[in-house]
C-alpha positions in Angstrom: -4.7 58.7 37.3 -3.0 60.3 34.6 -5.0 60.6 31.1 -3.6 61.1 28.1 -6.3 62.2 25.0 -4.5 61.5 21.9 -7.5 63.8 19.7 -7.6 66.6 16.7 -10.9 67.5 16.8 -11.0 69.9 19.9 -14.7 70.0 21.0 -14.4 65.8 21.1 -10.8 66.5 23.5 -12.8 69.4 25.8 -15.7 67.4 25.9 -13.7 63.7 27.1 -11.6 66.0 29.2 -13.8 67.2 31.1 -16.2 64.4 31.5 -12.9 62.9 32.9 -12.3 65.7 34.9 -15.2 65.4 36.3 -14.5 61.5 37.8 -11.1 62.4 38.9 -8.8 61.6 36.4 -5.7 64.1 35.8 -5.7 64.9 32.0 -3.4 65.9 29.6 -3.8 66.6 25.2 -2.3 66.4 23.0 -3.3 67.2 19.0 -0.9 65.7 16.9 1.3 62.5 16.1 4.8 64.3 17.0 3.0 66.2 20.3 1.5 62.6 21.8 5.1 60.7 21.3 6.9 64.1 22.5 4.9 63.4 25.7 4.9 59.6 26.4 8.6 59.8 26.1 8.6 62.1 28.9 6.0 60.7 31.2 4.1 57.7 32.3 0.5 57.4 31.9 -2.1 55.6 33.1 -4.2 54.9 30.2 -3.2 56.2 26.2 -6.8 57.7 24.4 -5.5 57.6 20.7 -7.3 58.4 18.3 -6.4 56.8 14.5 -6.9 59.2 12.0 -4.2 62.6 13.2 -3.8 65.4 11.0 0.1 64.8 11.2 0.3 60.6 10.9 -1.7 57.6 12.2 -2.3 56.8 15.6 -0.8 52.7 14.5 2.5 54.4 14.2 2.0 56.5 18.4 1.2 53.0 19.9 3.8 51.4 17.7 6.1 53.5 18.9 4.8 52.7 22.8 5.7 49.3 22.5 8.5 49.3 20.7 10.2 51.4 23.3 8.2 49.5 25.8 6.1 51.6 27.4 3.7 49.5 29.4 1.2 52.7 29.5 -2.0 50.9 28.8 -4.3 52.3 25.3 -7.3 52.9 23.7 -7.5 53.1 20.0 -10.2 55.4 19.0 -11.4 56.0 15.8 -14.0 57.7 13.2 -13.8 54.5 11.1 -14.8 51.1 11.8 -13.0 48.9 10.4 -12.2 45.8 11.6 -8.2 45.7 9.5 -7.7 48.8 11.9 -9.3 47.0 15.3 -7.3 44.1 14.9 -3.7 45.5 13.7 -4.2 48.0 16.7 -4.5 45.3 19.4 -2.2 43.1 17.8 0.2 46.0 18.0 -0.5 46.1 21.5 -3.8 48.2 22.4 -6.1 47.9 25.1 -9.4 47.9 23.4 -10.8 50.1 20.4 -13.7 51.8 20.8 -15.6 53.6 17.7 -16.8 57.1 17.5 -19.3 58.7 18.9 -19.2 56.5 22.0 -21.4 57.8 25.2 -18.7 59.8 27.3 -19.9 56.5 30.4 -18.2 53.9 28.1 -15.9 55.6 28.3 -14.9 56.4 31.6 -15.5 52.4 32.4 -13.1 51.1 30.0 -10.5 53.4 31.3 -11.3 51.9 34.2 -11.3 48.1 33.4 -8.4 49.0 31.6 -6.1 51.2 34.3 -7.8 47.9 36.8 -6.1 45.6 34.0 -3.3 46.4 34.5 -2.1 48.2 37.7 -4.4 45.8 39.5 -4.3 42.6 38.3 -8.5 43.4 36.7 -9.7 43.3 40.6 -12.3 45.4 41.6 -11.1 45.7 45.4 -7.6 46.3 46.8 -7.4 44.7 50.5 -4.4 45.6 52.3 -5.0 44.3 55.9 -7.2 47.0 57.6 -7.5 49.1 54.7 -9.8 48.7 51.8 -9.9 50.5 48.2 -12.9 50.7 46.2 -12.0 51.2 42.8 -15.4 50.8 40.6 -16.2 53.7 44.1 -13.7 56.0 44.3 -14.0 54.5 48.5 -11.7 54.0 51.4 -12.1 51.9 54.4 -10.8 50.9 57.7 -11.4 48.0 59.0 -15.2 48.6 57.7 -15.3 52.1 58.3 -15.9 55.0 55.1 -13.1 57.2 55.0 -13.4 60.5 54.0 -11.2 61.3 51.1 -10.7 64.9 49.5 -10.3 63.5 45.6 -6.5 64.1 45.2 -6.0 62.6 48.3 -7.2 59.4 47.1 -5.7 59.3 43.9 -2.7 60.3 46.2 -3.6 57.2 48.1 -3.9 55.1 44.9 -0.3 55.7 43.4 1.0 54.9 46.2 -0.7 51.7 46.5 -0.5 51.1 43.2 3.4 51.1 43.4 3.9 49.6 46.7 7.1 48.2 48.2 8.3 51.1 46.2 9.7 54.8 46.7 7.6 57.4 44.5 9.9 60.2 43.3 8.0 64.1 44.8 8.1 64.4 41.0 6.7 61.5 39.7 3.6 62.2 42.6 3.6 66.1 41.1 3.0 65.0 37.7 0.4 62.8 37.9 -1.6 64.8 40.8 -1.3 67.2 38.4 -0.1 66.2 35.1 1.5 69.5 33.1 0.3 72.1 35.9 3.4 70.2 37.7 5.7 72.7 36.2 4.5 76.2 37.1 5.1 74.6 40.9 7.6 76.7 41.8 8.1 74.1 45.0 6.5 71.2 46.5 4.7 72.6 49.5 1.3 70.6 48.1 3.2 67.7 48.2 4.0 67.5 51.5 0.5 69.0 52.3 -1.2 65.8 51.1 0.4 63.6 52.8 0.1 65.1 55.6 -3.5 64.9 54.9 -3.7 61.7 54.1 -1.1 59.9 56.8 -3.3 61.6 59.3 -6.7 60.8 58.3 -5.2 57.3 57.7 -3.9 57.0 61.4 -6.9 58.3 62.7 -9.3 56.4 61.1 -7.5 53.1 62.9 -4.8 52.9 59.6 -1.3 51.3 60.4 0.9 53.7 58.9 2.2 52.6 55.3 3.1 55.5 54.2 7.5 55.8 54.8 8.7 59.0 54.0 12.6 57.9 52.5 14.5 61.5 52.6 15.6 63.3 49.7 14.0 61.1 47.3 10.6 60.7 47.8 7.5 58.4 49.6 7.2 54.2 49.7 4.2 52.7 50.6 5.6 49.8 52.4 4.1 46.6 52.9 
């Protein structure tokens, strides 16, 4: 899952990134409203953490632009101000949640997880696809009730494909989802081929049907 953190306090931004990466999220940073708008225009995020007070304007303007363009990224507003007016305005503009500083990183993580479940998985905590089950809280995968040992990247890849089931996902989209800004430094998609190959092998060896289909010249599709 890919998160954009729009926060101009470097120390707080660093703490959030360190915590979320430990929770297997891919994180990107923006330190201003303009930088956030540029990233949002180019990429899709599972959740955006949006500070209201930014050096070049109010974060709510970023939210307005996001919703005006019809983007479906989840948004959690974070603010040092516990203003009911800001909260109401943000929620009315389409924010999914509102968190006042200071906050515990574990609470932030729980709220991000809840927003993603609502946005991507209709609020479910477990995804059941025939013999395959994914526990979104525990971040574990089972096949016919038997635990499947996956790396963090393999789990994230599987979840990304499942969240786009029956749709073709391009190799570019997978690269960005797994690596964020770092995707631009790769000369080819060999790392994606390796992750796909390993994931497919682990699933089939565990007795799972081969749902991950290669769509030549385009990408991959989790076909159910």
